[in-house]
C-alpha positions in Angstrom: -0.1 0.6 -0.1 3.1 1.8 0.0 6.5 2.1 -1.4 9.6 2.7 1.2 11.6 4.4 -1.3 9.5 6.9 -2.6 8.6 7.4 1.0 12.2 7.8 2.0 12.6 10.2 -1.5 9.9 12.0 -0.8 11.2 12.7 3.1 15.1 13.6 1.5 13.7 16.1 -0.6 11.4 18.0 1.7 14.6 18.1 4.3 16.7 20.1 1.8 13.9 22.2 1.0 13.6 23.0 4.8 17.0 21.9 6.0 17.4 24.9 7.7 13.9 25.4 9.5 14.1 21.6 10.4 18.1 21.0 11.1 17.9 23.6 13.3 15.0 22.4 15.8 16.3 19.0 15.3 19.5 19.9 16.4 19.0 21.7 19.7 16.5 18.7 20.7 19.5 16.3 19.7 21.8 18.3 21.7 19.5 18.7 24.5 18.3 14.7 24.5 23.1 13.8 24.7 22.5 15.8 27.4 20.2 13.5 29.3 21.8 10.9 28.0 25.2 11.4 28.6 24.3 11.7 32.3 22.4 8.9 32.2 25.2 7.2 31.1 27.1 8.2 33.9 24.3 7.4 36.3 24.1 3.9 34.9 28.1 3.6 35.0 29.0 4.3 38.5 25.9 2.0 39.7 27.1 -0.9 38.2 30.6 0.0 39.1 29.7 -0.1 42.5 28.5 -3.7 42.7 25.3 -3.0 43.7 22.7 -5.1 44.3 20.5 -7.3 40.9 17.2 -4.9 41.3 19.4 -2.0 41.6 21.6 -3.3 38.2 18.5 -3.6 36.4 17.2 -0.9 37.0 20.6 0.9 35.8 20.6 -1.3 32.2 17.3 -0.8 31.6 17.6 3.5 32.2 20.5 3.1 30.1 18.2 2.1 26.9 14.4 3.3 27.9 16.1 7.0 28.4 17.1 7.6 24.4 14.4 5.6 23.0 12.1 7.8 24.9 13.9 11.1 24.1 14.1 10.2 20.2 10.7 9.1 19.7 10.0 12.3 21.4 12.0 14.6 19.0 11.0 12.8 15.9 7.0 13.7 17.2 8.3 17.4 18.2 9.6 17.3 14.4 6.9 15.6 12.9 4.2 18.6 14.3 7.0 21.0 12.7 6.8 19.2 9.5 3.3 18.2 9.1 2.0 22.0 9.4 5.0 23.3 7.6 3.4 20.6 4.6 0.0 21.9 5.1 -0.2 25.2 5.5 3.6 26.2 3.4 4.5 28.1 6.4 6.4 27.4 10.1 7.0 28.4 12.8 9.4 27.7 16.2 6.2 27.3 18.0 4.6 24.9 15.9 7.2 22.0 16.5 5.5 22.1 20.0 2.4 20.7 20.3 -0.3 21.6 23.2 0.6 19.7 26.3 -2.4 17.8 26.4 -1.2 16.5 23.2 2.8 15.6 24.2 0.9 13.6 27.3 -1.5 12.0 24.9 2.1 11.1 23.0 3.6 10.1 25.9 1.0 7.7 27.4 0.4 6.2 24.0 3.9 5.9 23.4 4.5 3.8 26.6 1.1 1.3 25.7 3.7 0.8 22.3 7.1 0.3 24.1 5.9 -1.6 27.1 5.7 -5.2 26.1 9.3 -4.8 24.7 10.3 -3.1 28.1 8.8 -6.3 29.6 10.8 -8.4 27.4 14.1 -6.3 28.1 14.0 -6.5 31.7 13.3 -10.4 31.7 16.5 -11.0 29.2 18.3 -9.0 31.9 16.8 -10.7 34.5 17.4 -13.9 33.3 21.2 -13.0 32.2 22.2 -11.7 35.5 24.9 -13.5 37.4 22.4 -14.6 40.2 20.0 -16.1 37.9 22.1 -17.7 35.6 24.0 -19.0 38.7 20.5 -20.0 40.3 20.6 -22.3 36.9 23.5 -23.8 36.7 23.4 -24.9 39.9 19.8 -26.5 39.0 21.3 -28.1 36.1 19.3 -26.4 33.8 21.8 -24.9 31.1 20.0 -25.5 28.2 17.6 -23.1 30.0 19.2 -21.1 30.8 20.8 -20.3 27.4 17.7 -21.0 25.3 15.2 -18.5 27.9 16.3 -15.1 27.1 16.4 -15.8 23.5 12.6 -17.0 24.1 12.1 -13.7 25.9 13.2 -11.7 23.4 11.6 -13.9 20.1 8.1 -13.3 22.3 8.9 -9.4 22.8 9.5 -8.7 19.2 6.5 -10.9 18.0 4.4 -8.4 20.6 6.2 -5.5 19.0 5.1 -6.6 15.8 1.3 -7.2 17.0 1.5 -3.7 18.3 3.1 -1.9 15.4 -0.3 -1.8 13.4 -1.2 1.6 15.9 2.3 3.2 15.4 0.4 6.2 13.4 -1.6 7.0 16.5 0.7 10.6 16.8 -0.9 11.3 13.4 -4.0 11.4 15.1 -3.3 12.9 18.1 -1.6 16.1 16.3 -5.3 16.0 14.6 -6.9 16.3 17.7 -8.4 13.0 17.9 -8.6 11.1 21.3 -6.1 8.4 22.1 -9.5 5.5 21.5 -9.7 7.3 18.6 -6.0 7.8 17.6 -4.9 3.7 17.9 -8.2 2.9 16.0 -7.2 4.8 12.9 -3.8 4.1 12.9 -5.4 0.2 12.8 -7.5 0.8 10.3 -4.9 2.4 8.0 -2.3 -0.4 8.1 -4.2 -3.1 8.0 -3.5 -4.6 4.6 0.4 -3.3 5.0 1.4 -4.6 8.7 4.1 -6.8 7.4 5.9 -4.1 4.8 5.1 -1.5 7.8 6.9 -3.3 10.7 10.1 -4.1 8.1 10.1 -0.1 7.7 10.3 -0.1 11.6 12.9 -2.0 11.8 14.9 -0.8 9.3 14.2 3.1 10.6 15.4 1.8 14.1 18.9 0.4 12.4 19.0 3.4 11.1 18.7 5.5 13.9 21.0 3.4 15.8 24.1 3.7 13.8 23.0 7.8 13.7 23.2 7.8 17.5 26.4 6.5 17.3 27.8 8.4 15.3 26.7 11.3 17.8 26.1 13.7 15.0 23.8 11.6 12.8 21.1 12.3 14.8 20.9 15.3 13.1 20.3 13.4 10.2 18.7 10.4 10.8 15.6 11.5 13.3 14.5 13.8 10.6 14.6 11.8 7.7 13.1 9.3 9.8 10.3 11.4 10.8 9.3 12.3 7.3 9.8 9.4 6.5 7.1 8.0 8.7 5.1 11.1 7.5 4.8 10.5 4.2 4.1 6.6 4.5 1.1 8.6 6.4 0.5 10.7 3.9 0.3 7.3 1.2 -2.0 5.7 3.1 -4.5 8.4 3.8 -4.9 9.4 0.5 -8.8 8.9 -0.4 -8.7 6.0 -2.5 -6.4 4.1 -0.2 -8.8 4.9 3.1 -11.9 3.5 0.8 -9.9 0.4 0.0 -9.6 0.1 3.9 -12.6 1.1 5.0 -14.5 -2.4 2.7 -11.9 -4.0 3.9 -12.9 -3.4 7.7 -16.2 -3.8 6.8 -15.0 -7.5 5.5 -14.2 -8.6 7.8 -17.0 -7.2 10.6 -19.1 -9.6 8.3 -17.1 -12.5 8.3 -16.8 -12.6 12.0 -20.5 -12.1 12.1 -20.9 -14.6 9.2 -18.9 -17.1 11.9 -20.9 -15.8 15.2 -24.5 -16.5 13.4 -23.3 -20.2 12.1 -21.8 -21.0 15.8 -25.5 -20.0 17.3 -26.7 -22.2 15.1 
């Protein structure tokens, strides 16, 4: 239902055409994010080096992973708000990058809902790979379980995250003034026919941003391009012809469910 290559190419063109407007704001966001992330890394390093308890070590490890993920998602939300306003209206002010407090709160809540399954999976992964857990499993002659269990947990987290990816466009509904529940429903409807392709795109963008994060200054380009790519995918999926097809498919699914229910009653 959408072309990843075309969406990325449109994102690059839009970024180049509005480079100074988007790059300046993105640079400020990334600079603030790096200050917070590096301070958290220093904090986590001090906790891990101090021989803390297993719970404290788990907290520090999760803190290092969750904080950058959260702030990068928040940056993409702000960049999307400004870029979408610029695309729709042809003009842009700094304030357009900052939605209302209510929309920001809705985005944060929705993001927590989306990331929660993977958060639990990563937490369990760190728990079962901790020294105390591995020692317990080894002493209990459960070596094979100690090897397989972490990968099974991560696989379950990835599978659940793939199912949750249908709601990834919820923040566009939030920006349009929809309630969080309606935003999730709209995203699920838009992604009905392209969920596998969308999940692949999300993995590619995650790797793209991980590379940018590793290069430090690379995030100045990867985060705006990721936000713009998702914006153009959303625009592609919300074209009238596409929405009509999705609506028809949704009705077909409802009819199938109703038919199956009536057969069971008979």
